[in-house]
A tleap script that builds the chain and sets N, CA, C and O, in Angstrom:
source leaprc.protein.ff14SB
mol = sequence {
  NMET LEU GLU VAL LEU ASP GLY VAL LEU ARG
  ASP ARG GLU TRP LEU GLU LEU GLY ARG PRO
  THR LEU ALA ASP ILE GLY CYS ALA PRO LEU
  ILE GLY ARG ALA GLU GLU ALA GLN ILE SER
  VAL GLY ASP TYR PRO HIE VAL ALA SER TRP
  LEU GLY ARG PHE GLN ARG LEU PRO ARG TYR
  VAL PRO MET PRO CALA
}
set mol.1.N position { 84.073 7.986 57.724 }
set mol.1.CA position { 84.173 8.574 56.241 }
set mol.1.C position { 83.662 10.387 55.671 }
set mol.1.O position { 83.984 11.225 54.828 }
set mol.2.N position { 82.525 10.163 56.987 }
set mol.2.CA position { 81.737 11.541 56.900 }
set mol.2.C position { 82.728 12.279 57.223 }
set mol.2.O position { 83.129 12.787 56.176 }
set mol.3.N position { 83.509 12.713 58.311 }
set mol.3.CA position { 84.182 13.676 58.997 }
set mol.3.C position { 85.224 13.800 57.819 }
set mol.3.O position { 85.745 14.914 57.880 }
set mol.4.N position { 85.725 13.036 56.744 }
set mol.4.CA position { 86.474 13.695 55.385 }
set mol.4.C position { 85.535 13.982 54.692 }
set mol.4.O position { 85.704 15.153 54.352 }
set mol.5.N position { 84.740 13.644 54.325 }
set mol.5.CA position { 83.783 14.020 53.445 }
set mol.5.C position { 83.258 15.447 53.507 }
set mol.5.O position { 82.953 16.131 52.531 }
set mol.6.N position { 83.167 15.963 55.367 }
set mol.6.CA position { 82.830 16.510 55.818 }
set mol.6.C position { 83.815 18.168 55.382 }
set mol.6.O position { 83.393 19.299 55.138 }
set mol.7.N position { 85.144 17.640 55.441 }
set mol.7.CA position { 86.246 18.499 55.624 }
set mol.7.C position { 86.453 19.047 53.791 }
set mol.7.O position { 86.973 20.078 53.366 }
set mol.8.N position { 85.917 18.075 53.143 }
set mol.8.CA position { 86.255 18.096 51.588 }
set mol.8.C position { 85.106 19.490 51.392 }
set mol.8.O position { 85.508 20.593 51.022 }
set mol.9.N position { 83.935 19.258 51.649 }
set mol.9.CA position { 82.888 20.205 51.295 }
set mol.9.C position { 82.928 21.153 52.239 }
set mol.9.O position { 81.957 21.898 52.372 }
set mol.10.N position { 84.159 21.294 53.122 }
set mol.10.CA position { 84.196 22.604 53.695 }
set mol.10.C position { 84.080 24.355 52.624 }
set mol.10.O position { 83.591 25.458 52.868 }
set mol.11.N position { 84.520 24.000 51.923 }
set mol.11.CA position { 85.019 24.726 51.234 }
set mol.11.C position { 84.243 24.748 49.444 }
set mol.11.O position { 84.644 25.433 48.503 }
set mol.12.N position { 83.480 24.115 49.443 }
set mol.12.CA position { 82.882 23.310 48.456 }
set mol.12.C position { 81.240 23.327 48.188 }
set mol.12.O position { 80.583 22.984 49.171 }
set mol.13.N position { 80.626 23.613 47.218 }
set mol.13.CA position { 79.329 23.207 47.098 }
set mol.13.C position { 78.953 21.485 46.865 }
set mol.13.O position { 78.040 20.747 47.237 }
set mol.14.N position { 80.046 21.343 46.138 }
set mol.14.CA position { 79.759 19.794 45.186 }
set mol.14.C position { 81.068 19.115 45.407 }
set mol.14.O position { 81.968 19.679 46.030 }
set mol.15.N position { 81.182 18.043 44.962 }
set mol.15.CA position { 82.421 16.939 45.249 }
set mol.15.C position { 83.690 17.465 44.218 }
set mol.15.O position { 84.871 17.419 44.562 }
set mol.16.N position { 83.241 17.948 42.954 }
set mol.16.CA position { 84.241 18.066 41.996 }
set mol.16.C position { 83.823 19.474 40.754 }
set mol.16.O position { 82.600 19.536 40.627 }
set mol.17.N position { 84.213 20.028 40.299 }
set mol.17.CA position { 84.086 20.701 39.059 }
set mol.17.C position { 83.149 22.038 39.512 }
set mol.17.O position { 82.745 22.840 38.670 }
set mol.18.N position { 82.846 22.173 41.037 }
set mol.18.CA position { 81.936 23.344 41.122 }
set mol.18.C position { 80.294 23.270 40.785 }
set mol.18.O position { 79.454 24.153 40.618 }
set mol.19.N position { 80.231 21.852 40.764 }
set mol.19.CA position { 78.865 21.408 39.815 }
set mol.19.C position { 78.682 19.745 40.289 }
set mol.19.O position { 79.595 18.951 40.518 }
set mol.20.N position { 76.874 19.444 40.372 }
set mol.20.CA position { 77.001 18.034 40.837 }
set mol.20.C position { 77.258 17.318 39.638 }
set mol.20.O position { 76.666 17.670 38.618 }
set mol.21.N position { 78.272 16.102 39.601 }
set mol.21.CA position { 78.830 15.349 38.727 }
set mol.21.C position { 78.499 13.858 38.852 }
set mol.21.O position { 77.378 13.614 39.299 }
set mol.22.N position { 79.359 12.716 38.503 }
set mol.22.CA position { 78.913 11.603 38.734 }
set mol.22.C position { 79.742 10.873 40.420 }
set mol.22.O position { 79.298 9.929 41.073 }
set mol.23.N position { 80.733 11.521 40.661 }
set mol.23.CA position { 80.707 11.860 42.079 }
set mol.23.C position { 79.876 12.132 43.232 }
set mol.23.O position { 79.975 11.679 44.372 }
set mol.24.N position { 79.174 12.817 42.825 }
set mol.24.CA position { 78.197 13.099 43.685 }
set mol.24.C position { 76.752 12.038 43.634 }
set mol.24.O position { 76.129 11.566 44.585 }
set mol.25.N position { 76.553 11.910 42.416 }
set mol.25.CA position { 75.297 10.893 42.305 }
set mol.25.C position { 75.773 9.550 42.898 }
set mol.25.O position { 74.998 8.848 43.547 }
set mol.26.N position { 77.145 9.175 42.655 }
set mol.26.CA position { 77.929 7.924 43.432 }
set mol.26.C position { 77.443 8.180 44.925 }
set mol.26.O position { 76.521 7.500 45.375 }
set mol.27.N position { 78.079 9.189 45.717 }
set mol.27.CA position { 77.979 9.121 46.998 }
set mol.27.C position { 76.269 9.950 47.769 }
set mol.27.O position { 75.862 9.887 48.929 }
set mol.28.N position { 75.960 10.297 47.167 }
set mol.28.CA position { 74.795 10.591 47.696 }
set mol.28.C position { 73.237 10.066 47.922 }
set mol.28.O position { 72.223 10.614 48.354 }
set mol.29.N position { 73.573 8.580 47.359 }
set mol.29.CA position { 72.496 7.613 47.975 }
set mol.29.C position { 72.900 6.630 48.522 }
set mol.29.O position { 72.341 5.546 48.356 }
set mol.30.N position { 74.287 6.827 49.538 }
set mol.30.CA position { 74.492 6.266 50.728 }
set mol.30.C position { 74.888 6.971 51.803 }
set mol.30.O position { 75.040 6.531 52.942 }
set mol.31.N position { 75.094 8.349 51.330 }
set mol.31.CA position { 74.883 9.382 52.753 }
set mol.31.C position { 73.721 9.230 53.107 }
set mol.31.O position { 73.495 9.133 54.313 }
set mol.32.N position { 72.503 9.156 52.030 }
set mol.32.CA position { 71.493 9.515 52.548 }
set mol.32.C position { 70.888 8.613 53.290 }
set mol.32.O position { 70.010 9.081 54.016 }
set mol.33.N position { 71.034 7.656 53.344 }
set mol.33.CA position { 70.839 6.703 53.797 }
set mol.33.C position { 71.226 6.021 55.314 }
set mol.33.O position { 70.890 4.928 55.770 }
set mol.34.N position { 72.064 7.097 55.913 }
set mol.34.CA position { 73.253 6.956 56.950 }
set mol.34.C position { 72.063 6.748 58.246 }
set mol.34.O position { 72.267 6.084 59.262 }
set mol.35.N position { 70.911 7.425 57.948 }
set mol.35.CA position { 70.269 7.900 59.001 }
set mol.35.C position { 69.952 6.200 59.718 }
set mol.35.O position { 70.037 5.804 60.880 }
set mol.36.N position { 69.584 5.519 58.492 }
set mol.36.CA position { 69.260 4.061 58.754 }
set mol.36.C position { 69.800 3.634 59.715 }
set mol.36.O position { 69.278 3.199 60.742 }
set mol.37.N position { 71.783 3.806 59.232 }
set mol.37.CA position { 72.774 3.098 60.316 }
set mol.37.C position { 72.717 3.536 61.456 }
set mol.37.O position { 73.471 3.040 62.294 }
set mol.38.N position { 71.398 5.073 62.002 }
set mol.38.CA position { 72.110 5.012 63.267 }
set mol.38.C position { 72.861 6.175 63.077 }
set mol.38.O position { 72.846 6.931 64.049 }
set mol.39.N position { 73.328 6.438 62.387 }
set mol.39.CA position { 74.555 7.645 61.925 }
set mol.39.C position { 73.781 9.349 61.630 }
set mol.39.O position { 72.698 9.305 61.045 }
set mol.40.N position { 74.044 10.052 61.822 }
set mol.40.CA position { 73.422 11.393 62.203 }
set mol.40.C position { 74.161 11.972 61.507 }
set mol.40.O position { 75.309 12.125 61.926 }
set mol.41.N position { 73.747 12.582 60.016 }
set mol.41.CA position { 74.503 13.625 59.220 }
set mol.41.C position { 74.329 14.517 59.729 }
set mol.41.O position { 75.142 15.105 59.016 }
set mol.42.N position { 74.008 15.238 60.344 }
set mol.42.CA position { 73.640 16.489 61.100 }
set mol.42.C position { 74.731 16.666 61.902 }
set mol.42.O position { 75.076 17.787 62.274 }
set mol.43.N position { 75.313 15.654 62.207 }
set mol.43.CA position { 76.891 16.060 63.081 }
set mol.43.C position { 77.769 16.260 61.967 }
set mol.43.O position { 78.894 16.609 62.323 }
set mol.44.N position { 77.653 16.179 61.070 }
set mol.44.CA position { 78.599 16.989 59.380 }
set mol.44.C position { 77.585 18.233 59.060 }
set mol.44.O position { 76.387 17.970 58.962 }
set mol.45.N position { 77.984 19.431 58.913 }
set mol.45.CA position { 77.195 20.403 58.504 }
set mol.45.C position { 77.068 20.254 57.047 }
set mol.45.O position { 76.068 20.189 56.332 }
set mol.46.N position { 78.498 20.212 56.745 }
set mol.46.CA position { 78.626 20.843 55.492 }
set mol.46.C position { 78.224 19.122 54.413 }
set mol.46.O position { 78.053 19.175 53.195 }
set mol.47.N position { 78.167 18.039 55.069 }
set mol.47.CA position { 77.791 17.179 53.925 }
set mol.47.C position { 76.118 17.498 54.227 }
set mol.47.O position { 75.393 17.628 53.241 }
set mol.48.N position { 75.685 17.588 55.230 }
set mol.48.CA position { 74.144 18.028 55.797 }
set mol.48.C position { 73.702 18.949 54.601 }
set mol.48.O position { 72.718 18.702 53.903 }
set mol.49.N position { 74.446 19.930 54.452 }
set mol.49.CA position { 73.853 20.987 53.301 }
set mol.49.C position { 74.388 20.825 51.937 }
set mol.49.O position { 74.036 21.503 50.971 }
set mol.50.N position { 75.373 19.763 51.925 }
set mol.50.CA position { 75.302 19.025 50.231 }
set mol.50.C position { 74.264 18.304 49.889 }
set mol.50.O position { 73.666 18.637 48.866 }
set mol.51.N position { 73.808 17.167 50.643 }
set mol.51.CA position { 73.061 16.404 50.784 }
set mol.51.C position { 71.715 16.952 50.172 }
set mol.51.O position { 71.189 16.588 49.121 }
set mol.52.N position { 71.254 17.949 51.102 }
set mol.52.CA position { 70.028 18.722 50.885 }
set mol.52.C position { 70.473 19.013 49.259 }
set mol.52.O position { 70.014 18.348 48.331 }
set mol.53.N position { 71.385 20.057 49.098 }
set mol.53.CA position { 71.583 20.339 47.786 }
set mol.53.C position { 70.918 19.444 46.578 }
set mol.53.O position { 70.061 19.530 45.699 }
set mol.54.N position { 71.662 18.735 46.996 }
set mol.54.CA position { 71.294 17.548 46.203 }
set mol.54.C position { 70.085 17.068 45.885 }
set mol.54.O position { 69.478 17.092 44.814 }
set mol.55.N position { 69.814 16.646 46.892 }
set mol.55.CA position { 68.070 16.287 47.000 }
set mol.55.C position { 66.772 16.987 46.077 }
set mol.55.O position { 65.707 16.616 45.583 }
set mol.56.N position { 67.829 18.609 46.216 }
set mol.56.CA position { 66.618 19.725 45.477 }
set mol.56.C position { 67.080 19.762 44.158 }
set mol.56.O position { 66.266 20.299 43.407 }
set mol.57.N position { 68.008 19.412 43.668 }
set mol.57.CA position { 68.409 19.145 42.358 }
set mol.57.C position { 66.670 18.855 41.219 }
set mol.57.O position { 65.652 18.234 41.522 }
set mol.58.N position { 66.933 19.431 40.250 }
set mol.58.CA position { 65.873 18.977 39.338 }
set mol.58.C position { 65.529 17.236 38.933 }
set mol.58.O position { 66.183 16.342 38.398 }
set mol.59.N position { 64.730 17.300 39.268 }
set mol.59.CA position { 64.166 15.185 38.623 }
set mol.59.C position { 65.114 14.665 39.606 }
set mol.59.O position { 65.527 13.531 39.361 }
set mol.60.N position { 65.608 15.303 40.789 }
set mol.60.CA position { 65.846 14.078 41.705 }
set mol.60.C position { 64.604 12.983 42.318 }
set mol.60.O position { 63.458 13.364 42.556 }
set mol.61.N position { 65.031 11.727 42.492 }
set mol.61.CA position { 64.438 10.602 43.276 }
set mol.61.C position { 65.139 10.194 44.099 }
set mol.61.O position { 66.370 10.161 44.110 }
set mol.62.N position { 64.319 9.808 44.948 }
set mol.62.CA position { 64.515 9.217 46.364 }
set mol.62.C position { 65.024 8.131 46.190 }
set mol.62.O position { 64.695 7.705 45.083 }
set mol.63.N position { 66.182 6.914 47.150 }
set mol.63.CA position { 65.548 5.686 46.689 }
set mol.63.C position { 64.629 5.408 47.126 }
set mol.63.O position { 64.075 6.219 47.867 }
set mol.64.N position { 63.960 3.973 46.840 }
set mol.64.CA position { 63.086 3.454 47.616 }
set mol.64.C position { 63.551 2.753 49.196 }
set mol.64.O position { 64.518 2.067 49.525 }
set mol.65.N position { 62.868 3.062 49.638 }
set mol.65.CA position { 62.757 2.346 51.452 }
set mol.65.C position { 63.236 0.739 51.424 }
set mol.65.O position { 63.246 0.080 52.463 }
savepdb mol mol.pdb
quit
């Protein structure tokens, strides 16, 4: 899944419409927890950049551990 997502984000900053949408809100919390499953998001540079952008959004609140 991360390989496909990395391909989608290769030429985009957000999943749809060029701005954060419900698609990003739905995916980001799951992707943000990938490291807990020993999956390195760093292996997917476009996903890692997208996740960083998402986490820098105003009023972003991380999921509790």
